[in-house]
N, C-alpha and C positions, 0 to 999 in steps of 0.2 A: 458791530464787528463780530466775525467769528471766532471762537476760541482757538488758540493754538493746539493743534493735533500731534500727538506723540503716538509712535507705534514702537513696540518692544518686540524684537525677534526672539524673545524667551518669555515663558509665561513666568510672572512675577509674583511673589507671596502677596496675599491679599492686603496687608498693610502698606506695601509700596503702590500697589493700584489705587488704594484709597487716598494716599498722600498725593499722587498725581492729580487726581479729580478733585480733591479738596483746594488745590491751588489754581482752580479755574482753568484746568487743562482737559481737552478731549483725549481718550485714550482707546488704543486697542492693542491687542496682543495675538501672537502666534509662535509657534515653535518651527524656526528655520532649519533646525537640526534634530535628529532622533539620535538617542543614544541607546544602543543595543548591548547587551552582555555578550560576553565570550567565555569560552571555558579556558581557564589558565590554572596551572600549577605552582604553588607558592615554592619558590626555590628555597635553598638553605639560606639561613641567615647571612647578612652583610653588615659590615661596619656602618654604612650609611644607606638609609633608604631614602628615596626622592621621590616627591609627588609633586607633579606639575599641573595637576587640575583637579578641580573638586570631584569630577566623576570617577577619575582613579583612585581617590582617596576613598569615597564611598565603595567601590566595588571591592577594594582590598579589605576594608574594615567589615564588609558583610562577610567576607569568606573567613577572615581569621583576626584576632586583635591582639595576636603575641608579636607586638612590636616593641615591646617595653626593654628588651636587651639589645637595641640598636639605637643608634642616633638617626632621627627623622629631620630631614628638610624638605620645605614645601614651599610652593607659590601660592600666594593669596591668603586672605584673612578666612574665606570660607573653608578652605583645606584645614586650616589651624583651627578652626570652630569644631570642625567634625573630629578632628584628632583629640582635641582637648576633652571632648564629650565622652570619649574613652579613655580617659585619663591618660593620654600620651601628649607630652609637652614637647614640640619641636625645638631641635637646637637652633634651628634658623627658619623664620618665616620671611620670605622675600616678596617684594611688590611685583616683580617679574622674572623670568629666566634669566636675562641679562645680569641683573642683582645677585642671584643665585649662583651663577657661574663664577662671579667674581669672589664670592665666598668660598665655593668649592675649590678654587685655585690656590687657595692658602692652606688646604688640608694636605694630608699625608698621601701622595700618589699610590703608596703601596697598599693602602686600605681597599676593602672591597665595596663598590658602589652598586646600588640596585635601582633602576628607575621604573616605577609602574606609570604606566601612559596609555594612551588611545592609539588607534592604528594611524590618525593623522597628525600625529606629533610633528614639529618641526625638528630637522636633525641638527640644529645648533649645539644642543647639549652632547649628543653623541659624537659629533665631529670633534669638538673640545677634548672629550675624555680619551678619542683615538689620538688625538695630537698629542697629549698629555702621557699616553702609553699607560692609562689606568686599567684597574681589573674592573671592569663595567660591563653590566648586563642590561638590557632592557625587556620588559615583560609587558605585552600588550594586555590590558584587561578590560577593555571595552571598545567599541567600534563606533565612529561617528557616520551617521548617513545624513545627506543633504536631502531636505524636502522639496526644495526648488518650487515654492509656493507664489503663485500669482496674487498679488495684493491689488484690488481695483482701487481703494482709497488712496489719496495723496497726502502722505504725512508732511507736517512741516519739520518734524525731527524723528529720527530713527535711533533706537537704542541697540547696541551691538555688544555681544559677550563672548565672542570668540572670533578667529579668522575664518572658521567653517562656516559661522553664522553670516558673515560677511560675504563670503563666496556664495553661498546659497541664495540669499537675497538678491545680491546682483544679477544672479542667473536668470531671473524673471522679472525683475523690476528697475524702473529708473530712478536713481537716488540723486541726480543732479540739482534738484530743487529743495532738498532737505537737509537740515544740519544734523550731524552724526556725532553721537556720543559713545565712547568706547571704554571697555573695561580695563584697557591697558594698551601700552605702545605698540604691542605686536599685532593686536587686533586693528589697532589704527593704521597700520602700514598695509592692511590686507587689501585696500581698494583699488579697483581697475578703473571705476568711474570715478568722477570728481564732483563731490558734492559742494553744497554752498560752504560747509566748514567741518572739519573735524576735530573733535576734542576729546583728550583721553585722561581719565582720572589717575591721580598717583597711587592711591591705594585701592587695589583690585577688589571691588565689591559691587555687587548689584546696589546696594544703598547709596554708594557714591556717584554711580552712574545717573541714577534718578535724581540725587540731590543737584548735580550739576546741571542736568537738563531743566530742571524747574527753575534754578537760580538763573539760567540763560534767558527764559522767558520773562521772569520778574524783572530783569534789567531791561529787556526790550520794551516792556509795558511802560517802564518810567523813562524810558529814553526821549 
């Protein structure tokens, strides 16, 4: 019997790749999206700075580290890790944007909010801040480009790490015979095709996505 075959739509760290192979699974990876830097100016300090992605966090930390005089809110453990490496402790780390919006709703709406994001960010946060009449700005710090790559192999499972990754992969590939594992609920709702199953992790991290896929196939082997 052939090994179950996992395809990742993002290049994984070597330790995660090794973990997949060591658990008796075949593995392939490619980057479904490209992250391109864009020029941006750092605005005057805000009361709250919001990072909704790891890529936005990287872009801002590469330009300036002076976030110690503001409260930082972020989505995902990867963003939190990058901030902590610069001795910046987030006031709130949420597993997804919906949870973060619930937290922001309890804050003083007269404060100044600054959102660092990519060009393909979903409008849900901006719409809420507009409804609440908050002092809110968005600064685009990176651009996401779809690679639209055709994959000839037929994976049993596909790992997805962003809605853009789902869109890019679906543009060129049939996913109806695959089980899909997603980094969060927002990514899990981005599908136009209907795969065999869609599973999202609760804690948004690459490690959790890989662990969930491995666990699924281990259960399948013993079923």
